[in-house]
VMD Tcl script that draws the C-alpha trace (Angstrom):
set ca {
  {-13.12 27.78 -18.44}
  {-10.43 25.11 -18.35}
  {-7.02 25.67 -16.81}
  {-3.88 24.27 -18.37}
  {-0.38 23.77 -17.02}
  {1.09 26.79 -18.80}
  {-1.36 29.06 -17.04}
  {-1.06 27.43 -13.63}
  {2.70 27.37 -13.53}
  {2.81 31.18 -13.19}
  {1.05 31.15 -9.83}
  {3.62 31.88 -7.14}
  {2.90 29.10 -4.67}
  {5.48 28.04 -2.12}
  {3.45 25.02 -1.04}
  {5.08 22.00 -2.71}
  {1.93 19.94 -2.28}
  {-0.18 22.56 -4.01}
  {2.37 23.05 -6.78}
  {2.57 19.37 -7.50}
  {-1.12 18.52 -7.30}
  {-2.02 21.36 -9.62}
  {0.67 20.40 -12.11}
  {0.28 16.65 -11.82}
  {-3.43 16.36 -11.10}
  {-4.54 18.82 -13.72}
  {-2.19 17.82 -16.49}
  {-1.41 14.19 -15.79}
  {-5.01 13.06 -16.34}
  {-4.60 14.51 -19.82}
  {-1.53 12.41 -20.54}
  {-2.01 10.16 -23.51}
  {-2.04 6.92 -21.54}
  {-3.14 3.85 -23.40}
  {-3.24 0.23 -22.34}
  {-2.04 -2.37 -24.85}
  {-2.01 -6.13 -24.62}
  {1.08 -8.08 -25.51}
  {1.11 -11.65 -26.74}
  {1.45 -12.86 -23.15}
  {-1.42 -10.62 -21.98}
  {0.86 -8.28 -20.06}
  {-0.59 -4.80 -19.65}
  {1.70 -1.94 -20.71}
  {1.24 1.77 -20.10}
  {2.34 4.18 -22.79}
  {2.92 7.80 -21.76}
  {2.93 10.85 -24.04}
  {2.27 14.20 -22.42}
  {0.99 17.24 -24.31}
  {1.01 20.35 -22.13}
  {-1.73 22.43 -23.73}
  {-4.85 20.33 -23.32}
  {-7.33 22.00 -20.99}
  {-8.98 20.18 -18.13}
  {-12.37 20.51 -19.82}
  {-10.91 19.08 -23.00}
  {-9.92 15.95 -21.13}
  {-13.57 15.05 -20.60}
  {-15.08 15.97 -23.95}
  {-14.98 12.47 -25.43}
  {-15.25 8.90 -24.18}
  {-11.73 8.14 -25.44}
  {-10.17 11.06 -23.59}
  {-12.09 10.18 -20.43}
  {-10.62 6.67 -20.56}
  {-7.16 8.24 -20.83}
  {-7.93 10.45 -17.84}
  {-8.90 7.42 -15.78}
  {-5.74 5.65 -16.84}
  {-3.90 8.72 -15.61}
  {-5.26 8.22 -12.10}
  {-3.83 4.70 -12.05}
  {-0.56 6.12 -13.35}
  {-0.46 8.62 -10.47}
  {-0.73 5.69 -8.07}
  {2.00 3.75 -9.85}
  {4.57 6.39 -10.77}
  {4.55 9.69 -8.97}
  {7.38 12.16 -8.83}
  {10.55 12.21 -6.75}
  {13.54 14.54 -6.43}
  {14.14 16.30 -9.72}
  {11.06 14.69 -11.26}
  {12.51 11.16 -11.18}
  {10.24 8.14 -11.03}
  {10.84 5.98 -7.95}
  {7.53 4.18 -7.64}
  {5.89 6.65 -5.28}
  {3.41 6.05 -3.87}
  {2.25 2.52 -4.89}
  {4.57 1.51 -7.70}
  {7.01 0.07 -5.16}
  {7.58 2.74 -2.49}
  {4.70 1.59 -0.29}
  {6.32 -1.87 -0.08}
  {9.84 -0.58 0.47}
  {8.82 2.00 3.06}
  {6.41 -0.34 4.82}
  {9.11 -2.99 5.15}
  {11.96 -0.76 6.24}
  {9.84 0.86 8.93}
  {9.65 -2.62 10.45}
  {12.27 -5.13 11.63}
  {11.85 -8.15 9.33}
  {13.61 -6.75 6.26}
  {17.20 -5.54 6.49}
  {18.36 -2.30 4.91}
  {21.67 -2.95 3.13}
  {22.65 0.48 1.78}
  {21.89 4.17 2.21}
  {18.67 4.16 0.16}
  {16.34 3.39 3.08}
  {18.65 4.13 6.00}
  {16.65 7.18 7.06}
  {13.47 5.12 7.21}
  {15.09 2.00 8.65}
  {16.94 3.81 11.44}
  {14.14 6.29 12.25}
  {16.27 9.28 11.21}
  {13.60 11.15 9.29}
  {12.71 14.79 9.81}
  {10.38 17.28 8.16}
  {12.72 17.69 5.18}
  {13.80 14.11 4.44}
  {12.79 12.93 1.01}
  {11.33 9.49 1.71}
  {8.50 10.71 3.92}
  {8.09 13.99 2.02}
  {7.42 12.31 -1.30}
  {5.09 9.74 0.18}
  {2.96 12.64 1.42}
  {3.16 14.66 -1.78}
  {2.52 11.83 -4.24}
  {-0.33 10.40 -2.16}
  {-2.05 13.78 -2.17}
  {-1.30 14.20 -5.87}
  {-3.08 10.88 -6.44}
  {-6.02 11.99 -4.30}
  {-6.34 15.25 -6.20}
  {-6.05 13.53 -9.54}
  {-8.87 11.22 -8.50}
  {-10.95 14.21 -7.41}
  {-10.37 16.05 -10.69}
  {-11.44 12.96 -12.61}
  {-14.53 12.42 -10.45}
  {-15.74 15.94 -11.20}
  {-14.84 15.61 -14.87}
  {-16.65 12.33 -15.52}
  {-19.71 13.42 -13.59}
  {-19.89 16.54 -15.73}
  {-19.38 14.44 -18.85}
  {-22.29 12.20 -17.86}
  {-24.53 15.23 -17.32}
  {-23.53 16.51 -20.77}
  {-24.28 13.12 -22.35}
  {-20.69 12.41 -23.37}
  {-20.79 9.10 -21.50}
  {-23.60 7.24 -19.77}
  {-24.24 7.56 -16.07}
  {-23.38 3.87 -15.66}
  {-19.94 4.34 -17.21}
  {-19.37 7.52 -15.19}
  {-20.34 5.78 -11.94}
  {-17.82 3.00 -12.59}
  {-15.03 5.51 -13.22}
  {-16.00 7.36 -10.05}
  {-15.91 4.08 -8.12}
  {-12.37 3.36 -9.32}
  {-11.30 6.85 -8.23}
  {-12.97 6.42 -4.83}
  {-11.09 3.17 -4.23}
  {-7.73 4.76 -5.10}
  {-8.57 7.82 -2.99}
  {-9.39 5.57 -0.04}
  {-6.21 3.56 -0.52}
  {-4.18 6.79 -0.50}
  {-5.87 8.24 2.59}
  {-5.25 5.01 4.48}
  {-1.59 4.91 3.49}
  {-1.23 8.50 4.72}
  {-2.84 7.88 8.07}
  {-0.70 4.84 8.85}
  {2.47 6.90 8.43}
  {1.60 10.40 9.59}
  {-0.89 9.79 12.43}
  {-1.23 7.67 15.54}
  {-3.42 4.55 15.22}
  {-7.18 4.54 15.63}
  {-7.11 3.37 19.24}
  {-4.61 6.03 20.39}
  {-7.62 7.76 21.97}
  {-10.91 6.18 22.98}
  {-12.92 8.06 20.34}
  {-10.19 8.46 17.68}
  {-10.51 12.23 18.03}
  {-6.74 12.79 17.75}
  {-5.21 14.41 14.69}
  {-5.18 12.41 11.47}
  {-4.44 13.88 8.04}
  {-6.35 16.35 5.87}
  {-9.23 14.67 4.06}
  {-9.45 15.95 0.50}
  {-12.60 15.13 -1.47}
  {-12.72 18.19 -3.73}
  {-10.51 18.86 -6.75}
  {-7.89 21.55 -6.23}
  {-8.03 22.99 -9.74}
  {-8.86 26.69 -9.47}
  {-7.09 29.60 -7.74}
  {-9.88 29.79 -5.16}
  {-9.56 26.09 -4.34}
  {-5.80 26.43 -4.11}
  {-6.22 29.17 -1.51}
  {-8.74 27.06 0.36}
  {-6.45 24.01 0.37}
  {-3.58 26.12 1.72}
  {-5.57 26.77 4.90}
  {-7.06 23.32 5.46}
  {-6.10 21.57 8.68}
  {-5.95 17.96 9.75}
  {-9.14 15.98 10.22}
  {-9.47 13.65 13.18}
  {-8.50 10.02 12.71}
  {-12.16 9.05 13.07}
  {-13.14 11.45 10.30}
  {-10.46 10.04 8.01}
  {-11.62 6.47 8.59}
  {-15.26 7.48 8.12}
  {-14.39 8.98 4.72}
  {-12.30 5.98 3.67}
  {-15.14 3.57 4.47}
  {-17.71 5.82 2.82}
  {-15.62 5.85 -0.36}
  {-15.20 2.07 -0.33}
  {-18.88 1.41 0.38}
  {-19.88 3.61 -2.55}
  {-17.27 2.02 -4.80}
  {-18.42 -1.50 -3.96}
  {-21.95 -0.86 -5.21}
  {-20.79 0.05 -8.72}
  {-17.58 -1.82 -9.46}
  {-17.70 -4.99 -11.59}
  {-17.00 -8.33 -9.95}
  {-14.76 -9.41 -12.81}
  {-13.05 -7.89 -15.82}
  {-12.24 -9.49 -19.15}
  {-8.80 -7.87 -18.92}
  {-6.95 -6.14 -16.10}
  {-8.63 -8.35 -13.49}
  {-5.71 -7.85 -11.11}
  {-4.58 -4.32 -12.01}
  {-7.91 -2.50 -12.28}
  {-10.22 -2.08 -9.32}
  {-13.05 -4.58 -8.82}
  {-15.87 -5.10 -6.34}
  {-13.76 -7.69 -4.53}
  {-10.91 -5.19 -4.17}
  {-13.20 -2.68 -2.43}
  {-14.47 -5.36 -0.04}
  {-10.98 -6.70 0.63}
  {-9.60 -3.25 1.41}
  {-12.49 -2.69 3.81}
  {-11.44 -5.75 5.80}
  {-7.99 -4.18 6.20}
  {-9.31 -0.75 7.14}
  {-11.85 -2.17 9.61}
  {-9.15 -4.33 11.21}
  {-7.11 -1.15 11.79}
  {-10.22 0.49 13.20}
  {-10.67 -2.53 15.50}
  {-14.21 -3.01 14.19}
  {-13.93 -6.78 14.20}
  {-17.63 -7.36 13.60}
  {-17.32 -5.17 10.53}
  {-14.34 -7.20 9.32}
  {-16.38 -10.41 9.56}
  {-19.36 -8.83 7.78}
  {-17.24 -7.68 4.86}
  {-15.08 -10.80 4.66}
  {-18.18 -13.00 4.57}
  {-19.05 -11.44 1.20}
  {-15.96 -12.94 -0.40}
  {-15.10 -15.89 1.85}
  {-17.46 -18.82 1.43}
  {-17.96 -21.76 3.76}
  {-16.37 -22.84 7.01}
  {-13.63 -25.06 5.62}
  {-11.06 -24.66 2.82}
  {-10.78 -23.82 -0.01}
  {-12.94 -20.77 0.92}
  {-13.40 -19.81 -2.75}
  {-14.92 -16.35 -3.12}
  {-18.40 -16.09 -4.64}
  {-17.38 -12.64 -5.92}
  {-14.49 -12.68 -8.35}
  {-13.68 -16.35 -7.80}
  {-10.70 -15.58 -5.55}
  {-8.94 -18.50 -3.91}
  {-5.52 -19.31 -2.57}
  {-3.07 -20.65 -5.11}
  {-1.92 -24.21 -4.50}
  {1.64 -23.13 -3.77}
  {2.88 -20.03 -1.92}
  {4.72 -19.03 -5.11}
  {1.47 -18.74 -7.06}
  {0.99 -14.94 -6.83}
  {4.64 -14.27 -7.73}
  {7.15 -14.92 -10.48}
  {5.42 -16.24 -13.58}
  {2.06 -15.90 -11.81}
  {2.52 -12.23 -10.98}
  {0.30 -11.10 -13.87}
  {-2.40 -13.74 -13.65}
  {-3.41 -15.74 -10.58}
  {-6.49 -16.39 -8.44}
  {-5.12 -14.89 -5.23}
  {-4.03 -11.35 -6.14}
  {-7.13 -9.22 -5.63}
  {-5.47 -5.94 -6.59}
  {-1.93 -5.16 -7.69}
  {-0.35 -2.07 -9.17}
  {0.59 -2.50 -12.82}
  {4.26 -2.45 -13.76}
  {5.79 -3.46 -17.07}
  {9.12 -3.61 -18.83}
  {8.55 -0.10 -20.18}
  {6.77 1.50 -17.21}
  {8.08 0.69 -13.75}
  {9.80 2.22 -10.75}
  {13.19 2.30 -12.47}
  {16.60 1.10 -11.41}
  {16.31 3.29 -8.29}
  {12.98 1.98 -7.08}
  {11.65 -1.15 -8.78}
  {10.97 -4.08 -6.49}
  {13.13 -6.57 -8.47}
  {16.04 -4.12 -8.27}
  {15.68 -3.17 -4.62}
  {14.83 -6.63 -3.30}
  {16.41 -8.93 -5.86}
  {19.74 -10.61 -5.32}
  {22.55 -10.36 -7.87}
  {22.59 -9.25 -10.65}
  {20.07 -6.78 -9.22}
  {20.99 -4.23 -6.56}
  {19.99 -6.23 -3.46}
  {19.35 -3.16 -1.32}
  {16.81 -4.80 1.01}
  {17.52 -8.26 2.44}
  {15.60 -10.57 4.74}
  {16.60 -9.93 8.34}
  {17.77 -12.64 10.75}
  {15.07 -11.24 13.05}
  {12.36 -13.03 11.07}
  {14.55 -15.78 9.58}
  {15.42 -17.11 13.03}
  {11.92 -17.04 14.51}
  {10.95 -20.41 15.94}
  {7.37 -20.01 14.70}
  {8.69 -20.23 11.12}
  {9.36 -23.95 10.59}
  {12.67 -24.95 9.07}
  {10.91 -27.00 6.38}
  {8.38 -24.29 5.46}
  {8.20 -24.03 1.66}
  {8.46 -20.27 1.83}
  {12.03 -20.58 3.08}
  {13.12 -22.47 -0.04}
  {10.69 -21.39 -2.77}
  {10.54 -17.66 -2.01}
  {14.07 -16.85 -0.81}
  {17.62 -17.25 -2.03}
  {21.18 -16.49 -0.93}
  {23.10 -13.82 -2.81}
  {26.81 -13.54 -3.47}
  {27.17 -11.67 -0.16}
  {25.61 -14.65 1.68}
  {22.62 -12.66 2.93}
  {19.07 -13.91 2.32}
  {16.77 -12.20 -0.19}
  {13.19 -12.59 -1.30}
  {12.47 -14.04 -4.74}
  {8.90 -12.76 -4.84}
  {9.85 -10.26 -7.54}
  {11.96 -12.48 -9.76}
  {9.34 -12.71 -12.49}
  {11.16 -10.00 -14.44}
  {14.62 -9.46 -12.98}
  {15.91 -7.91 -16.20}
  {13.35 -5.21 -17.03}
  {11.62 -5.05 -13.61}
  {8.03 -5.47 -14.73}
  {6.64 -7.35 -11.70}
  {3.38 -5.88 -10.43}
  {3.30 -4.38 -6.94}
  {1.05 -6.44 -4.64}
  {-1.53 -4.31 -2.84}
  {-3.90 -6.88 -1.36}
  {-4.15 -10.65 -1.69}
  {-6.85 -13.14 -0.75}
  {-4.51 -14.58 1.89}
  {-4.75 -11.28 3.75}
  {-8.55 -11.35 3.71}
  {-8.53 -14.86 5.20}
  {-6.15 -13.82 7.97}
  {-8.07 -10.59 8.60}
  {-11.23 -12.64 9.06}
  {-9.46 -15.21 11.22}
  {-8.20 -12.53 13.60}
  {-11.58 -10.81 13.75}
  {-13.30 -14.09 14.67}
  {-10.63 -14.88 17.26}
  {-11.13 -11.47 18.87}
  {-14.93 -11.74 18.98}
  {-15.73 -15.44 19.31}
  {-12.45 -17.01 20.36}
  {-10.45 -19.85 18.86}
  {-13.33 -21.28 16.85}
  {-12.89 -24.03 14.26}
  {-13.46 -21.53 11.44}
  {-10.90 -19.05 12.78}
  {-8.35 -21.87 12.98}
  {-9.28 -23.18 9.53}
  {-8.81 -19.75 7.96}
  {-5.33 -19.44 9.47}
  {-4.37 -22.95 8.45}
  {-5.62 -22.49 4.91}
  {-2.81 -19.95 4.47}
  {-0.22 -21.63 6.64}
  {-1.00 -25.20 5.62}
  {-0.02 -24.82 2.00}
  {3.55 -24.19 3.13}
  {4.02 -26.36 6.20}
  {2.46 -29.27 8.07}
  {3.17 -27.48 11.37}
  {-0.22 -25.79 11.69}
  {-2.19 -24.34 14.60}
  {-4.40 -26.97 16.23}
  {-5.79 -25.61 19.50}
  {-5.17 -22.91 22.06}
  {-6.55 -19.83 23.74}
  {-7.91 -16.88 21.74}
  {-4.75 -14.96 22.62}
  {-2.54 -17.79 21.37}
  {-4.49 -17.95 18.14}
  {-4.21 -14.18 17.61}
  {-0.47 -14.37 18.19}
  {-0.23 -17.23 15.70}
  {-2.12 -15.13 13.13}
  {0.16 -12.13 13.65}
  {3.19 -14.40 13.39}
  {1.81 -15.94 10.20}
  {1.35 -12.50 8.68}
  {5.05 -11.80 9.25}
  {5.96 -14.89 7.22}
  {3.27 -14.79 4.54}
  {3.58 -11.08 3.72}
  {7.32 -10.82 4.15}
  {8.69 -8.31 1.62}
  {5.21 -7.05 0.71}
  {5.26 -3.91 2.86}
  {2.60 -4.91 5.39}
  {4.79 -5.22 8.46}
  {4.53 -1.52 9.35}
  {0.75 -1.58 9.07}
  {0.62 -4.42 11.60}
  {3.03 -2.66 13.95}
  {1.00 0.53 13.63}
  {-2.37 -1.05 14.41}
  {-1.11 -3.35 17.20}
  {1.38 -1.11 19.02}
  {-1.03 0.54 21.46}
  {-2.28 -2.85 22.62}
  {1.31 -4.04 22.94}
  {0.37 -7.73 23.29}
  {1.21 -9.21 19.90}
  {3.99 -6.88 18.80}
  {6.50 -4.74 20.66}
  {4.80 -1.62 22.01}
  {6.50 0.68 19.53}
  {9.04 0.22 16.75}
  {11.07 -2.96 17.38}
  {14.86 -3.07 17.57}
  {16.59 -3.88 14.29}
  {19.85 -5.38 13.16}
  {22.12 -3.51 10.76}
  {24.18 -4.75 7.85}
  {27.41 -3.66 9.53}
  {26.59 -5.63 12.66}
  {25.13 -8.70 10.96}
  {27.05 -11.72 9.73}
  {25.90 -14.42 7.32}
  {26.33 -16.82 10.24}
  {23.60 -14.93 12.11}
  {21.02 -16.66 9.91}
  {20.00 -19.79 11.85}
  {16.56 -20.90 10.71}
  {13.98 -21.36 13.51}
  {16.66 -21.03 16.20}
  {14.52 -18.59 18.17}
  {17.41 -16.20 18.83}
  {19.48 -13.53 17.12}
  {22.97 -12.66 18.28}
  {22.65 -9.66 20.58}
  {25.53 -7.87 18.92}
  {23.65 -7.72 15.63}
  {21.12 -5.25 17.02}
  {22.34 -1.72 16.37}
  {19.06 0.16 15.86}
  {17.42 0.60 19.23}
  {13.73 -0.02 19.73}
  {11.53 3.06 20.01}
  {8.69 2.90 22.54}
  {5.25 3.83 21.32}
  {5.30 7.23 23.04}
  {8.48 8.26 21.21}
  {7.70 11.06 18.78}
  {9.36 9.16 15.93}
  {6.62 6.52 15.90}
  {4.89 8.82 13.39}
  {6.42 10.71 10.51}
  {6.48 14.52 10.49}
  {4.33 16.49 8.10}
  {6.77 17.65 5.42}
  {8.21 21.15 5.69}
  {7.22 21.76 2.08}
  {3.62 21.61 3.31}
  {3.82 23.33 6.67}
  {5.87 26.24 5.31}
  {2.92 27.34 3.19}
  {-0.02 26.19 5.32}
  {-0.10 27.99 8.68}
  {-2.85 25.73 9.99}
  {-0.84 22.57 9.35}
  {2.27 24.27 10.72}
  {0.49 24.56 14.06}
  {-0.62 20.92 13.80}
  {2.82 19.43 13.15}
  {3.45 16.15 14.94}
  {5.21 16.91 18.26}
  {8.99 17.39 18.48}
  {9.57 17.82 14.74}
}
mol new
graphics top color blue
foreach p $ca { graphics top sphere $p radius 0.5 }
foreach p [lrange $ca 0 end-1] q [lrange $ca 1 end] { graphics top cylinder $p $q radius 0.2 }
display resetview
């Protein structure tokens, strides 16, 4: 028998995670979500939510199953926030904004991300709470859809081939969510020699019956190794079924290349450098540029602006991005053009002098002029999301081909040294923006150059925290912990001195946190631990 929202809402459940995943995961896949193409081939989501369609009813026809799958993407793009508002949690924009403000290279300008930026979070603060809750809502929505489409295939509603492709899309999104969780709420893979330390709960079964609700309310945290094992299992399975290309939605629906690309990221975090090379080799051809992918035809755009602005919806470099449109985005309180864009947008996150002044970023680098501007307050801002500054429809970048090339470059450097191919991969990314490229050096110097390049290339794309997280234990290529940060109140426009190699000491007002500080990881939200006694006992220390 199917369960609908009106029946489930009467269960008295204190656990906010359980309340939300039952409401969102069970009903949201039934939302009438349809994709339409505009004259400029921009994808638009249309949302219309009936509240009396049963879960079983969602999978009784091919058309409804397509809507259910669209609903999983929607859960990734626009989850809930305080009072039910849409703020782009978890991947509509929040992953970028949170990932940047946990690091030092973007500057928080107002109160929106102060808690994240200044490491002031606790078990009840909203930014970390809603990342947890919406990521698990996405995971559960994917699990509900996996079970539904598999049942539909058994019943002959859709073919097994179609069902397998839907399952593969759900597995990719589930893996993406689990990895986002573990980089915020757990210590990195190499915190212990065997990664046996606490990760996050792995959820691979739909929470859609009272019995499963009770079971979920007593589930504890899996080890970090177990979480990574599940992520890679999901991505390996997804890769075998996903199409290499799509006639439409090539960037905003999951493809085989997206599964492979995400594996290179996950394996880099796991420090399985041989695995990174194995996966990257599938989509990186040759030993010299242009390294065009044999799967999906991915290649770097000629200019660093290619994946952004007018190219945001259609380019060769964006492997997977989260769909946003003029009518479906993260709103005035969350959309990337609003948060990151200079006037007339809100300009809440600026570029920090910390990265602007780095000597490894050449003064004449194209990315300084083509991808940044100066606002009316004389601070620097990214222009990566200026494609739609009025209605905020820029897609959210999740993974680009440039990242795959740099992942592979680092993996080669760590296993074989500063080889010609490792250098060529780095310079393929760096060389399109500057003539000051890496020529020769030790493996350690090459790795540092790659990490430095990632700070420039992925500035304002939310990846800085992931690099801090995976590199902090080693403590060689980043500060061993959370770096010190400047604050708006202590920073002057005159503090921006391109490639000077220094930042005025008085600008730093957020102290660095060493790796062993408890605040290096976020707390499990109180909304979860208050209802799950197992997780309450597994709370991250000192919260």
